[in-house]
N, C-alpha and C positions, 0 to 999 in steps of 0.2 A: 954222883951215883949215877950210871949212864940208864939212857932208859929206850929201847928202841923201840920207838914212835912206829917204825912204818912197818915193824912184825908185826905190834898190837894192832894199827890200819888194818894190816893185811887180812889177821884173825877176825877182828871184826868183822869185814867186807863179807868174808865167808857165809859169819854164822848170822849176819841177815839176808845173806843168799841160799843156805840153808832152810831158815826159818821163814820166809817167804815161798818155800819149792815143797816144804813142807803142809804150808800151808794152803796154799795150792792144789796140791794130791786129797788135800781133807778136805776144801771145797767140793772137789772131780766127783768124788768116793760120795758124800755126803746128798749131793747133786742125783748121780745115778738110785743112788739109795731111795732118795725123794721122789720121785718119776717114776720109778723101778716099780713101789717098794717092797723090793727087796735090800736090805741090812749088808754092808761089808764094813768088815771092820767098825765097828761102833766105837769101840771103845779108843779108839789112834781120833776117830772122826771129832768125837767129842771135848776130849781133854785139847788136841789142836785149835778147835777153831771158841774154845771157850778163853784158853789163853793166849790165842791174836786173836779174839775176840774185833779189837778196832782196826790192826792189818788186814784182819777179812774182809772187813765192808771197805778198805779202801781199796783191794784189789778188787773188791767187785766195780765199787764207783772205775776202776781205772779200765776195765773190760764191757763197760755201759752196762751192766748187770745187776738188777735190782739190789738194793744192798738187804731185806727183807728177807733174802734167799739165804743167810747165813739163821739167820732165827727161826726161819720155816726148818731149816734141818734139823737143829740142835731141839727143836719142837718136836716134831717128828717121832727123831729116834730117840729120845727120854720115852716118847707115851709107847712107841713098839717095844721098848728092854723091859718095861716096868707095866704093861699094860696084864699080863699075868699075876704079878705077883698084887697088883691093886685089883682087879675082880675079886681075887681070891680070901681080900683082909674081910674079917667078918664084926669086929666091932670098932670103935673108938673112927668113923670115917668121918671125915669135913669137907665142906666144898668152899673158897674161900671167892668172893664176889667182890667187884668193887664198888667203890661207892658213886661212883659216874654213873653206874647201872639205872639210880634212881629218877624215880620222876622230879621234874621241876616245881612241883606242890608237893613233895616229899615230908612228912613230918618226922619223921620218927626222928626220936632220942638216940643220940651217939652215947654211948655206953662208952669208959676212957678204958675197957680192955678188949672186951670183945665188939666195938665197932657200936653199927645203927642197927637197932631193933626194929627191925620191919613188922608194920603193921596187919599187911596184907591187906591193904587197901584195894588190889588191885588194878590202879591204877598205872605199875610196869611191869616189865615181866618177869622181875625177884619174887610174886607172888606163886604165880608158878612154879619155881624153881622150889620153892618153900614145897610142898603141897609135893612134888614127886620127890624130894626129901625125904619128907616122913614115912611116903611108901617104903624108899627102900635104904629106910633105917643112916640116913645123911645129916649133919650137925650145919647148918647155912653159919656164914661169918659174912659182914655184909663192913667191907674194910675201907678204912679212909688211907690207909699208906701200910708199907712195909714192916712199920715199926711194931703194926698189933699184929702178924704171924710170929713175933718173940714171945709175946705174953700169950697168943691163944695156946702157942702148943709147950708153954710154962705153965697153963694152967689146967688146959682143958687134954696132953700130951695126944695128939690124932698120928695113928696107925698107917693111915691114906688120905691121901689128900686131891682133891679136884681143886685144880685156881682156874681162873678167868682174870683176863686179861689184855691188854694193847700188846705190841708187837716188843714196846719200848722194855715192857718188866719183864713179858710174862717166861722167856729163855733165864733169865738171869735169875729169875723165885724159882723156879722148877729146881734150880742149879743148887740153890738154899739151900731142900730140903729132899732133896734127890738121897737123903740118910732111909728115905721111906718112901713105899710104893709113891707115888706121884703121877697125874696125867694135866693135861693143858687143854683150853681150848681160845682158842684166838676169839675178842674183838671183832665183830662184821662191820665194824663200824668204831671209832675210837678218839680219840678226844677228853678229856676233861668234864663232860656234860652232855647229861640227858644219850649217854652210846648205847649200842644195841650191840646183843651175845645173840649165836645160834642155840636158841633154849633147846632146840630139838636135840642137838649135839650132845649137851648137858646131861641132860634127861637119860640119851642113850646109856650115856656114861654110867652113871649111873645105876640104869637099869641091869647092865652086863653083870653086874654086882648080885643082883637079887639069883643066886644059883643054890 
């Protein structure tokens, strides 16, 4: 059986070029939206950058653009598109915090479903977030990993979600829970230990729901 390898090779080349062109256009539109705070073709940008996530970062590296721009665009667009629904959700609102925000001397017990049970000792910023969550009717979960999110969703059935994470995780996690209104806040200092978050921004997003 004759296989037209040359023809198939041309098709493959055209598809790669088409994908690169589409990714480049999505990056330009996303960068413009991120910088100007004016959203253009958000559905196309989100779909393309999520589908070609790794190639998008390679493209940024090739043109010596910071790779985190891809995550910035995805997070910023998702926040903008879902803000109104997030603000107007009245019940079962949750906040997911990474366990790395805990104080190094934290003695909180880790529940196998709900994650770490904060004692509100005041040694880290988490206690401030708990206080605000009480005021604005949010439930806080301090989770060791994304597997806990699935358990919490199964048991608690959140109707909106505010997540805090690093660049490597936040954009992906927001996509996974995008079937409900979601907002994301990046860590100011990431890593796997003693990280820092913009507590004022987290509280501000909860406060917006007090309408």
